[in-house]
C-alpha positions as CSV (number, residue, x, y, z in Angstrom):
1,X,-16.8,2.2,195.5
2,X,-13.9,4.8,194.9
3,X,-10.1,6.0,195.8
4,X,-11.7,7.8,199.1
5,X,-13.8,4.5,199.8
6,X,-10.4,2.9,199.7
7,X,-8.3,5.1,201.4
8,X,-10.6,4.8,204.5
9,X,-11.0,1.4,204.6
10,X,-7.4,1.2,204.5
11,X,-7.2,3.9,207.4
12,X,-9.4,2.1,209.2
13,X,-8.1,-1.4,209.2
14,X,-4.5,0.3,209.7
15,X,-5.8,1.3,212.6
16,X,-7.2,-1.5,214.1
17,X,-4.6,-3.9,213.8
18,X,-2.1,-4.4,216.9
19,X,1.4,-4.1,216.5
20,X,1.2,-7.9,217.6
21,X,-1.2,-9.6,215.3
22,X,-1.7,-13.4,216.4
23,X,-1.7,-15.8,214.0
24,X,-2.6,-19.7,214.6
25,X,-0.6,-22.2,212.5
26,X,-1.2,-25.0,211.2
27,X,1.1,-28.4,210.5
28,X,2.5,-27.8,206.8
29,X,2.7,-23.9,207.8
30,X,4.7,-24.5,211.0
31,X,7.3,-27.1,209.4
32,X,7.7,-24.5,206.8
33,X,8.4,-21.7,209.1
34,X,10.7,-24.5,211.1
35,X,12.2,-24.8,208.3
36,X,13.6,-21.2,207.2
37,X,14.0,-20.5,210.9
38,X,16.6,-23.1,210.8
39,X,18.1,-21.9,207.0
40,X,17.8,-18.4,207.8
41,X,19.4,-17.9,211.5
42,X,16.8,-14.5,212.0
43,X,16.4,-12.7,215.3
44,X,13.7,-13.9,215.9
45,X,10.4,-16.2,213.7
46,X,8.6,-12.5,213.9
47,X,11.1,-11.2,211.3
48,X,10.7,-13.8,208.7
49,X,6.7,-13.6,209.0
50,X,7.4,-9.8,208.4
51,X,9.2,-10.8,205.2
52,X,6.4,-13.0,203.7
53,X,4.6,-10.2,204.4
54,X,6.4,-8.2,202.1
55,X,7.4,-10.9,199.6
56,X,3.6,-11.3,199.5
57,X,3.0,-7.7,199.0
58,X,5.4,-7.4,195.9
59,X,4.3,-10.3,194.2
60,X,0.9,-9.7,194.1
61,X,2.1,-5.6,192.7
62,X,4.3,-7.1,190.4
63,X,1.7,-9.8,189.3
64,X,-1.0,-6.7,188.5
65,X,-3.7,-9.2,191.1
66,X,-3.8,-6.4,193.2
67,X,-4.7,-4.1,190.6
68,X,-7.0,-6.9,189.4
69,X,-8.7,-7.4,192.9
70,X,-8.5,-3.0,193.6
71,X,-10.1,-2.5,190.2
72,X,-13.2,-4.4,190.6
73,X,-13.5,-3.6,194.5
74,X,-12.9,0.0,194.2
75,X,-12.8,0.8,190.5
76,X,-8.9,2.3,191.4
77,X,-5.5,0.9,190.9
78,X,-2.5,0.9,192.9
79,X,-0.7,3.6,191.5
80,X,-3.9,5.8,191.3
81,X,-4.3,5.1,194.9
82,X,-0.9,6.0,195.8
83,X,-1.1,9.1,193.3
84,X,-4.8,10.0,195.4
85,X,-6.1,11.4,192.2
86,X,-8.0,8.4,189.3
87,X,-6.1,8.5,186.5
88,X,-9.6,10.5,184.7
89,X,-8.6,12.9,187.2
90,X,-4.5,13.4,186.0
91,X,-5.6,13.5,182.8
92,X,-8.3,16.3,183.0
93,X,-10.8,13.8,181.1
94,X,-12.5,14.6,184.1
95,X,-13.3,18.1,183.7
96,X,-14.8,17.9,180.2
97,X,-18.4,17.3,179.8
98,X,-19.9,13.7,178.1
99,X,-20.9,14.6,174.0
100,X,-24.1,13.9,173.3
101,X,-24.0,11.8,170.1
102,X,-27.5,12.2,168.8
103,X,-26.6,16.2,168.7
104,X,-22.6,15.3,167.9
105,X,-23.5,17.3,164.0
106,X,-26.5,19.3,164.4
107,X,-26.0,23.1,164.3
């Protein structure tokens, strides 16, 4: 896969998500959410869910897990996605022809 495939898939998924995503909570998650609501006193429980998504995203980026999964699935990194270019495109490495090692030193 490629950078273009990743960008298309993100756009498609983004457009498919509506503003109110419904999530079923198991007992443990419900208990943890109730504890956070009691401790942090947000205006709405939805605010904590938004924070949780931001926190998970940040942790995934900082630990390198996002890059690992993007490289495995799309052969790009998050930085490449943000810049809109692969590393080879940024450095110009994809502009030069591949060397033929068998004929390299022949005249």
